[in-house]
C-alpha positions in Angstrom: 67.1 129.2 147.3 63.7 130.5 146.5 61.3 130.7 149.4 58.5 128.8 147.7 56.9 127.4 150.8 56.7 130.8 152.5 55.2 132.4 149.4 52.7 129.7 148.9 51.5 130.2 152.5 50.8 133.9 151.8 47.2 135.0 150.7 46.6 134.9 147.0 46.8 138.7 146.6 48.7 139.9 143.5 49.0 143.4 145.0 50.9 142.1 148.1 54.2 143.8 148.3 57.0 141.4 149.1 60.5 142.8 149.7 63.5 141.0 148.3 67.1 142.1 148.5 68.6 142.4 145.1 71.6 140.1 144.4 74.8 141.9 144.4 77.7 140.2 142.6 81.2 141.7 142.4 83.3 141.5 139.3 85.5 138.9 141.0 82.6 136.7 141.8 81.7 133.2 140.4 80.7 134.7 137.1 81.9 138.0 135.9 79.6 138.1 132.9 76.2 136.4 133.4 75.1 133.1 134.9 72.2 131.5 136.8 72.4 130.8 140.5 69.0 129.2 140.8 67.0 127.8 137.9 63.3 126.8 137.8 62.5 123.1 138.4 59.6 120.8 137.5 56.6 121.2 139.8 53.0 120.2 140.3 50.6 123.2 140.9 47.3 123.1 142.7 44.2 124.5 141.1 43.4 128.0 142.3 46.6 128.2 144.4 49.6 130.5 143.9 52.7 129.2 142.1 56.2 130.5 142.5 59.0 129.6 139.9 62.4 130.5 141.1 65.1 132.2 138.9 68.1 134.0 140.3 70.9 135.4 138.2 74.3 136.9 138.9 76.5 139.0 136.7 77.4 142.5 135.9 74.4 144.8 136.1 72.1 146.0 134.7 70.5 142.6 134.3 67.0 142.2 132.9 65.0 139.0 133.6 62.0 137.8 131.6 60.0 134.6 131.5 58.7 132.5 128.7 56.1 129.8 128.6 56.4 127.3 125.7 58.8 129.7 124.1 56.5 132.7 124.2 57.3 135.7 126.5 55.0 136.1 129.5 53.9 139.8 129.9 53.4 141.1 133.4 49.7 141.0 134.5 47.6 140.7 137.6 47.8 136.9 137.4 51.6 136.5 136.7 54.5 138.9 137.2 58.3 138.9 137.9 59.5 139.5 141.4 62.5 141.7 142.2 64.9 138.7 142.5 63.8 137.4 139.1 61.3 134.7 140.2 57.9 134.3 138.6 54.8 134.6 140.8 51.5 133.2 139.5 48.7 134.3 141.9 46.0 131.7 140.9 47.1 128.7 139.0 44.4 127.6 136.4 44.6 124.3 134.7 42.0 125.5 132.1 40.5 128.9 131.8 37.3 130.0 130.1 39.2 131.2 127.0 40.9 127.8 126.6 44.3 128.9 128.0 46.1 127.1 130.7 48.9 127.7 133.1 50.4 124.3 132.4 53.4 124.2 130.2 57.2 124.5 130.0 58.6 127.6 131.6 62.1 129.2 131.4 63.6 132.5 132.4 66.0 134.6 130.3 68.6 137.0 131.7 70.4 139.7 129.6 73.1 142.3 130.2 75.7 144.1 128.1 77.6 140.8 127.4 74.7 138.8 126.1 71.7 136.7 126.9 71.2 133.4 128.7 68.3 131.0 129.0 67.5 128.8 131.9 66.6 125.1 131.8 62.9 124.3 131.0 60.7 123.6 134.0 57.6 121.4 133.3 54.6 122.6 135.3 51.6 120.3 135.6 48.3 120.6 137.5 47.7 118.3 140.5 45.2 115.7 139.6 43.8 112.4 140.8 41.9 109.9 138.7 39.4 107.3 139.9 40.6 103.9 141.0 41.5 101.6 138.1 41.8 98.5 140.3 39.8 97.9 143.4 40.5 95.2 146.0 38.6 91.9 145.5 36.9 89.5 148.0 39.1 86.5 148.9 38.7 83.2 150.7 42.0 81.7 151.8 42.7 78.7 154.0 44.5 79.2 157.3 48.3 79.5 156.9 47.9 80.7 153.3 48.7 84.0 151.6 46.2 86.8 150.9 46.9 89.7 148.5 44.8 92.8 147.9 45.6 95.5 145.3 44.2 98.9 144.3 45.5 101.2 141.6 45.0 104.9 140.9 46.9 107.5 139.0 47.5 111.1 140.0 49.9 114.0 140.1 51.8 114.0 142.3 51.9 110.2 142.8 49.1 109.4 145.4 50.1 107.8 148.7 48.0 104.7 149.3 47.1 103.5 152.8 45.1 100.4 153.8 42.3 100.1 156.4 40.8 97.1 158.0 37.3 97.5 159.3 37.6 101.2 158.8 40.8 101.3 160.9 44.4 101.7 159.7 46.2 98.5 159.2 48.7 97.7 161.9 52.0 97.9 159.9 53.9 96.7 163.0 52.6 93.2 162.3 55.4 91.4 160.4 52.7 89.3 158.5 51.3 92.5 156.9 53.3 94.0 154.1 52.3 97.3 152.3 53.9 98.0 149.0 54.1 101.5 147.5 52.1 100.7 144.5 48.9 99.9 146.5 49.5 96.2 147.3 48.7 94.6 150.7 50.2 91.2 151.4 49.2 89.0 154.4 51.2 85.8 155.0 50.6 83.0 157.5 46.8 83.7 157.6 45.0 83.3 160.9 41.3 83.5 161.8 41.7 87.0 163.3 42.9 88.3 159.9 39.4 88.0 158.5 37.7 91.4 157.9 36.8 94.1 155.5 39.7 95.9 153.7 39.8 99.0 151.5 42.5 101.5 150.5 42.7 105.3 150.7 44.6 107.4 148.1 45.8 110.8 149.0 47.7 113.7 147.2 47.6 117.5 147.2 44.7 117.4 144.7 42.3 115.0 146.4 41.6 112.1 148.7 39.7 109.0 147.4 38.5 105.7 148.9 38.3 102.4 147.1 35.6 99.8 147.3 35.7 97.4 150.2 36.7 93.7 150.0 36.1 90.9 152.5 38.8 88.5 153.5 37.6 85.1 154.8 40.1 82.7 156.5 38.6 79.1 156.2 39.5 75.8 157.8 42.7 74.7 159.4 46.2 74.6 158.0 46.5 71.8 155.4 49.5 69.4 155.5 49.1 68.2 151.9 52.1 68.6 149.6 51.8 71.5 147.1 54.3 72.4 144.5 55.8 75.9 144.8 54.0 78.5 142.8 54.5 82.2 142.3 51.3 84.1 142.7 52.6 87.5 141.6 55.9 88.2 140.0 57.9 91.4 139.5 56.6 94.0 137.0 58.6 96.1 134.6 59.6 99.5 136.2 61.0 102.7 134.8 62.4 105.0 137.5 64.7 108.0 137.8 67.9 107.9 139.9 67.5 108.3 143.7 63.9 106.8 143.6 63.0 103.6 145.3 62.2 100.4 143.4 60.0 97.7 144.8 59.9 94.4 142.9 57.1 92.2 144.1 57.3 88.4 144.4 54.8 86.3 146.4 54.9 82.6 146.3 52.9 79.7 147.9 53.4 76.0 148.4 53.7 73.3 151.0 56.2 73.2 152.4 56.5 77.0 152.3 58.9 77.8 149.4 62.1 79.9 149.8 62.1 83.0 147.7 65.4 84.3 146.3 66.5 87.0 143.9 69.2 87.2 141.2 70.1 89.1 138.1 69.7 87.5 134.7 73.1 88.8 133.6 74.8 87.1 136.5 76.0 90.3 138.2 75.6 90.5 142.0 72.6 92.5 143.3 74.7 93.9 146.1 73.7 94.7 149.7 73.8 98.5 150.0 70.3 99.9 149.8 68.8 96.4 149.4 66.0 95.2 151.6 63.5 92.3 151.6 59.9 93.2 152.4 57.7 90.5 153.8 58.5 87.0 152.6 60.1 87.8 149.2 59.6 91.4 147.9 62.8 93.1 146.9 63.2 96.8 147.6 66.1 98.9 146.2 66.5 102.3 147.8 68.2 105.3 146.0 68.5 103.5 142.7 71.3 104.3 140.2 71.9 103.5 136.6 73.9 100.5 137.6 70.7 98.9 139.1 69.1 98.7 135.6 68.7 95.1 134.5 66.4 92.0 134.5 65.7 90.6 138.0 64.6 87.0 138.5 62.5 85.8 141.4 62.8 82.1 142.2 60.6 80.1 144.6 62.5 77.0 145.7 61.1 73.9 147.5 63.3 73.4 150.6 65.9 70.7 150.2 65.2 70.1 146.5 65.9 71.7 143.1 62.3 72.1 142.4 61.8 75.8 141.6 59.5 78.3 139.8 60.8 81.6 138.5 59.4 85.0 137.3 61.3 88.0 136.1 60.9 91.8 135.6 63.0 94.5 134.0 64.1 97.6 135.9 65.1 100.7 133.9 66.8 103.5 135.8 67.1 106.8 133.9 69.5 109.6 134.9 68.9 113.3 134.0 71.5 115.0 131.9 74.5 116.3 133.7 77.7 117.9 132.5 81.0 116.1 132.5 82.8 119.1 130.9 80.8 122.3 130.6 82.0 125.0 128.2 84.5 127.6 129.4 84.6 131.3 128.5 87.5 132.2 126.1 89.1 135.2 124.5 90.5 135.0 121.0 92.0 137.5 118.6 89.8 138.4 115.6 90.3 136.2 112.6 91.3 133.2 114.6 89.3 130.1 115.6 87.2 129.6 118.8 86.3 126.2 120.1 83.8 125.3 122.8 83.5 121.8 124.3 80.5 120.5 126.1 80.3 116.9 127.3 77.3 115.6 129.1 76.1 112.2 130.3 72.8 110.7 131.3 70.5 107.7 130.7 69.3 107.8 128.0 72.2 109.7 126.5 71.4 113.4 126.3 70.9 115.5 123.2 73.0 118.6 123.0 71.8 122.0 121.6 73.7 125.2 121.4 72.3 128.7 121.8 73.8 132.1 121.1 72.3 134.9 123.1 69.3 132.7 123.7 68.7 131.8 120.1 69.3 128.3 118.6 72.6 128.3 116.9 72.6 126.8 113.4 75.7 125.5 111.6 77.0 127.6 108.7 80.1 128.1 106.6 82.2 129.3 109.6 80.2 127.7 112.4 80.6 123.9 112.7 79.1 121.4 115.2 81.0 118.1 115.6 81.0 115.0 117.8 77.2 114.9 118.2 77.2 118.6 118.8 79.6 118.3 121.8 82.2 120.5 120.0 81.3 124.0 118.7 83.9 125.5 116.3 83.8 129.1 115.0 86.2 129.9 112.2 87.5 133.3 111.5 85.8 135.0 114.4 84.9 138.7 114.3 83.0 141.2 116.4 79.6 139.7 115.4 80.6 136.4 117.0 81.1 137.9 120.4 78.2 136.6 122.5 77.3 134.2 125.3 77.0 130.6 124.1 74.9 128.1 125.9 75.0 124.3 125.9 71.7 122.7 126.6 71.7 118.9 127.4 68.4 117.2 127.8 66.9 113.7 127.8 63.6 112.1 129.0 64.7 112.3 132.6 65.6 116.0 132.7 67.7 118.8 131.2 70.5 121.2 132.2 72.4 124.1 130.7 75.8 125.8 131.0 77.0 129.0 129.4 80.3 130.5 128.3 81.3 133.8 126.7 83.3 134.4 123.6 85.4 137.6 123.7 86.9 138.8 120.4 90.1 140.7 121.0 90.6 143.6 118.7 93.7 145.7 118.8 93.6 149.5 118.0 95.4 150.7 114.9 95.0 147.5 112.9 94.8 147.9 109.1 91.4 147.8 107.5 90.4 144.9 105.2 92.2 144.7 101.8 90.2 146.3 99.0 89.2 145.4 95.5 89.8 141.7 95.6 89.4 140.2 92.2 90.0 136.7 90.8 90.7 135.9 87.2 90.8 132.5 85.6 94.0 131.7 83.8 93.7 128.0 82.9 92.0 124.9 84.0 94.2 124.6 87.0 95.3 128.3 87.7 93.6 131.4 89.0 95.2 134.8 89.5 94.0 136.8 92.6 94.7 140.5 92.9 93.8 143.2 95.5 94.6 146.7 96.8 96.0 148.0 100.0 93.6 148.7 103.0 92.3 152.2 103.3 93.9 152.8 106.8 96.8 151.8 109.0 99.0 150.4 106.2 102.4 151.3 107.5 102.7 148.4 109.9 101.6 145.7 107.4 104.1 142.9 107.3 102.3 140.7 104.7 99.1 139.3 103.4 97.5 135.9 103.7 95.3 134.6 100.9 92.6 132.2 102.1 91.6 129.6 99.5 88.8 127.1 99.6 86.7 125.1 97.2 83.3 126.6 97.3 81.7 123.2 98.0 84.0 122.3 100.9 83.5 123.2 104.6 85.4 126.0 106.2 87.9 123.6 107.9 89.1 122.5 104.4 90.4 126.1 103.8 94.1 126.6 103.2 96.3 129.7 103.1 99.1 131.2 101.1 101.4 133.9 102.5 102.2 136.9 100.3 104.8 139.6 100.9 103.6 143.1 101.7 104.8 144.6 98.4 102.9 142.1 96.3 99.2 142.6 95.5 98.6 139.6 93.4 99.0 135.9 93.7 98.9 133.1 91.1 97.1 130.1 92.6 98.1 126.8 90.9 97.3 123.1 91.2 93.6 123.7 91.2 90.9 121.3 89.8 89.3 122.0 86.4 85.7 123.2 86.2 85.7 123.9 90.0 84.5 127.0 91.9 86.9 128.5 94.5 86.4 131.2 97.0 89.1 133.7 98.0 89.5 136.4 100.6 92.5 138.4 101.9 93.7 139.5 105.4 96.5 142.0 106.1 98.8 141.1 109.0 100.8 143.3 111.4 102.9 142.3 114.4 99.8 143.0 116.6 97.3 141.0 114.7 95.3 140.6 111.5 92.9 142.9 109.8 89.3 142.0 109.1 88.7 139.7 106.2 88.2 141.3 102.8 85.1 140.6 100.7 84.9 137.0 99.4 85.2 136.5 95.7 84.2 133.3 94.0 85.5 132.2 90.5 85.6 128.9 88.6 88.6 127.3 86.8 88.3 126.6 83.1 87.2 123.2 81.9 89.8 120.8 80.7 89.7 118.6 77.6 90.0 114.9 78.1 93.3 113.1 78.1 94.6 110.7 75.3 92.7 107.4 75.3 94.6 104.1 74.9 93.9 102.5 71.5 94.5 98.9 70.2 93.9 97.6 66.6 92.9 94.0 65.9 92.7 92.5 62.4 89.4 90.7 61.9 89.7 89.5 58.3 91.2 90.7 55.0 88.9 93.7 54.8 88.1 94.6 58.4 89.8 95.7 61.6 88.5 96.3 65.2 89.5 99.4 67.2 89.4 98.9 70.9 90.1 101.3 73.7 89.8 101.2 77.5 87.8 103.7 79.5 89.9 105.3 82.2 89.4 107.9 85.0 92.5 109.6 83.7 90.5 110.8 80.7 88.6 113.2 83.0 85.2 114.5 82.0 84.3 113.4 78.5 81.1 113.2 76.5 82.3 110.6 73.9 84.9 109.7 71.3 85.8 110.6 67.8 87.3 108.0 65.4 89.1 108.8 62.2 90.9 106.5 59.7 92.5 106.9 56.3 94.9 105.3 53.8 98.4 106.4 54.6 99.1 107.9 51.2 95.7 109.8 51.3 95.5 113.2 53.1 91.8 113.1 53.8 90.4 111.2 56.8 87.2 109.3 56.9 85.2 110.5 59.8 84.8 111.5 62.5 82.7 108.7 63.7 81.0 110.0 66.9 80.8 107.4 69.6 79.2 107.8 73.1 81.4 107.6 76.2 80.2 104.0 77.1 81.3 102.5 73.8 84.8 100.9 73.8 85.0 99.1 70.4 84.3 99.9 66.8 84.7 97.8 63.6 86.1 99.4 60.5 85.1 97.4 57.4 85.4 97.5 53.5 89.2 98.1 53.7 91.7 97.7 50.9 94.0 94.7 51.5 97.0 96.2 49.6 97.5 99.4 51.6 98.4 100.5 55.1 95.7 102.4 57.2 96.1 105.0 59.9 93.5 105.0 62.7 93.1 107.9 65.1 91.0 108.2 68.2 90.3 111.1 70.6 88.0 111.9 73.5 86.0 115.2 73.6 83.8 117.2 76.0 82.2 120.6 76.1 85.6 122.2 76.4 87.0 120.7 73.2 88.8 117.8 71.7 91.6 116.0 73.6 94.8 114.8 72.1 94.5 111.9 69.7 96.1 108.4 69.7 97.2 107.1 66.3 97.8 103.5 65.2 98.9 102.0 61.8 97.6 98.7 60.5 98.3 96.6 57.4 96.1 93.9 56.1 98.6 92.4 53.7 100.4 90.0 56.0 97.2 88.5 57.3 96.1 87.9 53.7 99.3 86.1 52.9 99.1 84.0 56.0 95.6 83.2 55.0 96.7 81.9 51.6 99.6 79.9 53.0 97.5 78.3 55.7 95.6 75.7 53.6 92.3 74.3 54.8 92.6 71.4 57.3 93.0 67.9 55.7 91.9 65.6 58.5 93.2 62.4 56.8 96.6 63.9 56.1 96.8 65.2 59.6 96.0 61.7 61.0 98.8 60.2 58.8 101.2 62.9 59.9 100.4 62.1 63.5 101.0 58.4 62.9 104.4 59.2 61.2 105.5 61.3 64.1 104.6 58.6 66.6 106.6 56.0 64.6 109.6 58.3 64.5 109.6 58.8 68.2 109.5 55.1 68.8 112.4 54.5 66.4 114.4 57.3 68.1 113.9 55.7 71.5 115.1 52.3 70.2 118.2 53.9 68.7 119.0 55.6 71.9 118.7 52.5 74.0 120.9 50.6 71.5 123.6 53.3 71.7 123.5 53.0 75.5 124.0 49.2 75.4 126.9 49.5 73.0 128.6 52.1 75.2 128.3 49.9 78.2 129.7 46.9 76.3 132.6 49.0 75.0 133.5 50.1 78.5 133.3 46.6 79.9 135.5 45.0 77.2 137.9 47.9 77.1 138.3 47.6 80.9 139.0 43.9 80.6 141.7 44.5 77.9 143.5 47.0 80.1 143.6 44.4 82.9 145.2 41.9 80.6 147.8 44.4 79.5 149.0 45.0 83.0 149.8 41.3 83.7 153.4 41.8 82.6 154.0 44.3 85.3 155.1 41.6 87.7 158.1 40.7 85.5 159.4 44.2 85.8 159.4 44.2 89.6 163.0 43.8 90.9 164.8 44.8 94.1 166.7 48.1 93.9 167.9 50.7 96.3 167.8 54.3 95.2 170.1 56.9 96.6 168.6 58.7 99.6 168.9 62.1 97.9 166.8 61.1 94.9 163.5 60.6 96.7 160.5 62.0 95.0 158.0 64.4 96.5 154.9 62.9 95.0 153.8 61.5 98.4 153.9 64.9 100.0 151.9 66.4 97.3 149.4 63.6 97.5 148.5 64.5 101.1 147.4 67.9 99.8 145.2 66.4 97.1 143.2 63.4 98.2 141.0 63.3 95.1 141.0 60.1 92.9 142.3 60.3 89.5 140.0 61.8 87.0 137.3 62.0 89.6 137.1 58.1 89.8 137.6 56.0 93.0 140.0 53.0 92.2 139.5 49.6 93.7 142.3 48.6 96.1 142.0 44.8 95.6 142.2 45.3 91.9 145.5 47.1 92.0 146.9 44.6 94.5 146.2 42.0 91.8 148.0 44.2 89.3 151.0 44.7 91.6 151.5 41.5 93.6 154.7 40.9 95.7 157.5 38.7 94.5 156.5 35.0 94.7 159.8 33.9 96.2 159.6 36.4 99.0 156.0 35.6 99.8 156.7 31.9 99.9 159.7 32.5 102.2 157.7 34.4 104.6 154.9 31.9 104.6 157.2 29.0 105.0 159.2 30.5 107.8 156.1 31.4 109.8 158.3 33.5 112.1 158.5 37.3 112.4 162.3 37.1 112.5 162.4 35.6 109.1 160.2 38.3 107.8 162.4 40.9 109.3 165.6 39.3 107.8 163.9 39.4 104.4 165.0 42.4 102.3 162.2 45.0 101.7 160.1 44.7 98.6 160.6 47.2 95.9 158.3 47.7 92.9 159.7 49.4 89.8 157.3 50.5 87.0 158.4 52.0 83.7 156.4 54.9 82.5 156.6 57.9 80.2 156.0 61.4 81.5 153.4 63.6 79.9 154.3 66.1 77.3 155.0 69.7 78.2 151.8 71.7 78.9 149.7 68.6 79.6 147.9 68.2 83.0 150.0 66.3 85.5 148.4 63.6 87.6 149.7 63.0 91.2 149.2 59.8 93.2 148.5 60.6 96.8 150.5 58.7 99.3 148.5 56.0 101.0 145.8 56.3 98.3 143.7 53.2 97.9 144.7 53.1 94.3 148.2 52.2 95.3 148.7 48.6 96.5 150.6 47.7 99.7 153.5 46.4 97.7 153.8 49.5 95.7 153.2 52.1 98.5 156.1 54.2 99.5 158.1 56.9 97.7 157.8 57.1 94.0 160.9 58.5 92.4 162.3 58.9 88.9 165.3 56.8 87.9 167.4 58.1 85.1 168.0 61.6 86.4 168.6 63.6 89.5 165.0 64.1 90.0 164.4 64.1 93.8 166.3 66.6 95.8 168.1 68.1 92.9 164.8 69.1 91.4 165.9 68.3 87.8 163.4 67.1 85.3 163.8 63.5 84.0 164.0 62.8 80.4 161.1 61.2 78.6 161.1 57.4 78.7 163.8 57.2 81.3 161.8 57.5 84.5 161.4 54.5 86.8 159.5 54.3 90.1 160.9 52.6 93.2 159.4 52.1 96.6 161.0 52.8 99.9 160.0 54.6 103.1 160.0 58.4 102.8 161.8 60.7 105.1 160.0 63.7 106.8 161.9 66.1 104.5 160.7 64.2 101.5 157.1 64.6 102.6 157.1 68.2 101.2 159.1 67.6 98.1 157.4 67.5 94.7 158.4 66.4 91.2 156.8 67.9 88.2 156.6 65.5 85.2 157.3 66.9 81.7 157.0 65.3 78.3 154.8 62.7 76.6 153.5 60.5 79.3 151.5 57.3 79.1 151.4 56.8 82.8 148.7 59.4 83.4 146.6 58.1 80.5 146.6 54.6 81.8 145.7 55.6 85.4 142.8 57.9 84.2 141.5 55.0 82.1 141.5 52.7 85.1 
């Protein structure tokens, strides 16, 4: 620490010899290069009194310290000189000299050694002053039990301390009814007769002492018991402070009964309890304020036992000087690589970051970039000239701070020199050939070259590289953009590092002609067509279009018709109807004509269509519309009639088939077939439950078609006993049928199908042949079907019908 108090107590003699021990810092100390131990701070100086600004540096000697005021170096003189420890001593501070100069201003110290130069933070030095009182206390007459308030206001540097006197004697601050606020306010609550008197304030700082005018307080009458609504006499003011200061928010209220004063934040957050104190009857004091204390505070005066209240509010703004969250760190990088410094600072308001290199403001360039609001410094392709001390300066309205870091560029001995004779030659609109020669020294260890390529308009970080073998001294760079400038440089690489960069060469690619435009032809009439094309980014840079057209059998084109780039249509008129035309369109620019798009068009077909398409005859069209309507109606009638006839045909045909089947009863006779001749149709039916022909047959209808023998039914009904029914022989139904012809689709009746009546259910077999178990095919016209109960072995048997069958046809009809 600088011994400022001790020096200020010394006589103001510039020739006084003061001994200081020089700071000795080893190479293993906190900073091996150069750094500040103590920096100057803001201060208020007294007129005609000495001033000491502290600055102590550590680093590798020799170190030279100089001072600047408002950016201008201060030469040593009788009035100001640098002490042995680097501090600045001003023997007699002058706010204003005869020549118009002043010792007020912003001071900083600089320190330099073999590694670079650093600059301290700026210290603002102001002269101590005190103005006259802006507000004086006023006479007041207040009834007993009320509240009295006196205020005086004065400005000065440093902030004056204001004390109050009553009847020329200091006010007794031990009295709880007396409250002194830092801003020059005196509050007296619960007034009594003995509080009457003459009051004034006294303002004091290092510059002066001043007294305000006097004011008389008169306490009148006795305490009134009349009801009075709560009222806030004085509410909180807006305050702007710096962290660690003390905030006092005033709130004084009156009323009868005496109101209760409470505080809250407008945003609903709790005020807290740490560092919070209530002064007097309702003033809020916050000690050691932080940024979190910023906000709008609400003072409320509440009538006891009710919701009647009055409020007032004030804003508290707490600023914080800039401080580093992440200061930059010294780094070492090989030549030709990239160096990155990061400097993150915080404060309220957010600090502004500036970078210095050896004490000079660093400006962004092609290979020096500042990003993220200057918090990141990036240096591309570093070389010996970039080796320096870099400083990050963070400052806001509450203060500033600085941090430094050194960049060391590593350079290995025996590296090759930069490649020589770099040349670039344009080959086409997208290709450039770059050539070079070997470095002048240390070429034996070269393992290859790296070509650095960048568009001239792009930042350095957009650069890309292409590796080249050590025996190749040229490279064809392709996939470039037409009419664009590119920069190139070469580095030679060894196993120990890269050489310095070669000289940079810049060359532009050739221009490119536009691409083919899209072209469409539309016939307007018998002698004119319209050419239309669409503008597209794929065309590239173009100045306009050229349009040509000709008859196909003619070699000479008509044109070119020059059209600007914003035109997309053109009408070609006075054409011959009998011939075919060729239309050609191309885009052009300063580099030449692009490829053309060709279209052919004939006007003959449109003319013929025009002749065939007669003019509109409205009456004829109306008649045609009527005829068409009549035809539609007739067609609908015909269709409905056909549907009716079809329904009638089906109904009568169905009835005829029912009549045909009435003779079936006569053919029913009892018969017992041999057990071995049982048919397998029932077994097959279990595997196919679909109705015939996709139609579901009515069970009642077929029972009418196949009734039981009348004699048997009567016998059963007459007997009325189950025994008689059991003694009756089983009913057997026999139906004559013909089998289908060979190759026709056989129909199978499933056993138990609803299409088969109860009297006819059972096993269907063929008479007239060993059809059942023997598997022989019955002859056409000889098959008969009999009913009896099937055996389990017969469930899986199946008989395939053969020739010309009417049985399937009848069942499908049904």
